[in-house]
C-alpha positions as CSV (number, residue, x, y, z in Angstrom):
1,X,0.0,0.0,0.0
2,X,1.3,3.5,-0.9
3,X,1.2,5.8,2.2
4,X,0.7,9.5,2.2
5,X,3.0,9.7,5.2
6,X,5.7,7.7,6.8
7,X,4.0,7.9,10.2
8,X,1.0,6.8,12.1
9,X,-0.2,8.1,15.5
10,X,-1.7,6.9,18.7
11,X,-3.7,9.1,21.0
12,X,-3.0,8.2,24.6
13,X,-4.6,9.3,27.9
14,X,-2.1,10.6,30.3
15,X,-2.2,7.4,32.5
16,X,-1.9,5.1,29.5
17,X,1.2,6.9,28.3
18,X,2.8,6.9,31.7
19,X,2.1,3.1,32.0
20,X,3.5,2.5,28.5
21,X,6.7,4.4,29.2
22,X,7.1,2.6,32.5
23,X,6.5,-0.9,31.2
24,X,8.0,-0.2,27.8
25,X,5.0,-2.1,26.2
26,X,1.5,-1.2,25.3
27,X,-1.0,-4.0,24.6
28,X,-4.0,-1.6,24.3
29,X,-6.7,-0.2,26.4
30,X,-10.1,-1.8,26.9
31,X,-11.4,-0.7,23.5
32,X,-8.3,-2.0,21.8
33,X,-8.5,-5.4,23.6
34,X,-12.2,-5.7,22.7
35,X,-11.4,-4.8,19.1
36,X,-8.5,-7.3,18.8
37,X,-6.1,-4.6,17.7
38,X,-4.6,-1.2,18.8
39,X,-6.3,1.7,17.2
40,X,-4.0,4.1,15.4
41,X,-4.7,7.0,13.1
42,X,-3.1,9.1,10.4
43,X,-2.1,12.7,11.0
44,X,-5.3,14.0,9.4
45,X,-7.5,11.7,11.6
46,X,-6.0,12.9,14.9
47,X,-8.3,15.8,15.7
48,X,-11.5,13.9,14.9
49,X,-10.3,11.0,17.0
50,X,-9.6,13.3,20.0
51,X,-13.0,15.0,19.6
52,X,-14.8,11.7,19.4
53,X,-13.1,9.7,22.1
54,X,-11.1,12.0,24.4
55,X,-12.9,15.4,24.4
56,X,-12.5,16.2,28.0
57,X,-9.3,14.3,28.8
58,X,-5.7,15.3,28.7
59,X,-4.2,13.5,25.7
60,X,-0.8,12.8,24.2
61,X,-0.1,12.0,20.6
62,X,2.6,9.5,20.0
63,X,4.2,9.2,16.6
64,X,5.4,5.9,15.1
65,X,7.2,5.1,11.9
66,X,5.1,2.9,9.6
67,X,8.2,0.9,8.6
68,X,8.8,-0.1,12.2
69,X,5.2,-1.4,12.5
70,X,4.7,-2.9,9.0
71,X,4.6,-6.6,9.9
72,X,1.6,-6.1,12.2
73,X,0.0,-3.0,10.7
74,X,-3.2,-3.4,8.6
75,X,-5.1,-0.6,6.9
76,X,-8.8,-1.3,7.4
77,X,-12.2,0.5,7.0
78,X,-13.5,2.0,10.2
79,X,-15.6,5.0,11.1
80,X,-17.2,6.9,8.3
81,X,-15.8,4.2,5.9
82,X,-12.4,5.7,6.3
83,X,-9.3,3.6,6.2
84,X,-7.5,3.5,9.5
85,X,-4.2,1.9,10.6
86,X,-4.8,-1.0,13.0
87,X,-1.9,-2.6,14.9
88,X,-2.1,-6.3,15.6
89,X,0.5,-6.7,18.3
90,X,2.2,-5.0,21.2
91,X,3.7,-1.6,20.8
92,X,7.2,-1.1,22.1
93,X,8.2,2.2,23.6
94,X,11.6,2.1,21.8
95,X,9.6,2.6,18.5
96,X,8.3,6.0,19.6
97,X,9.5,8.7,17.3
98,X,7.9,11.7,19.1
99,X,5.4,12.6,21.8
100,X,3.3,15.7,21.6
101,X,0.6,17.0,24.0
102,X,-1.2,19.1,21.4
103,X,-2.7,18.1,18.1
104,X,-1.7,21.5,16.7
105,X,2.0,20.9,17.4
106,X,4.1,19.9,14.4
107,X,4.0,16.2,14.4
């Protein structure tokens, strides 16, 4: 698949990110576990994801390189029939490219 970007993103709640950084692994939150994969998004999907799921919470946006995730990354239809990146595996903190606390920051 041809990608518009080389990166995908995960929106984390503060506690989730703290636990991820402490344990160095992220197996997903309750929604991810129930879905069978870790929900990721493209840069253009970040704001809508935050507005839909994290409106009143402090969030952090974590950037991952697609080439680091490729073996377990699938692009699948999700909300509004849009294609979203879904990660079938455990994310490792060593793969983090950047952490931002604002969707308006340069990602």
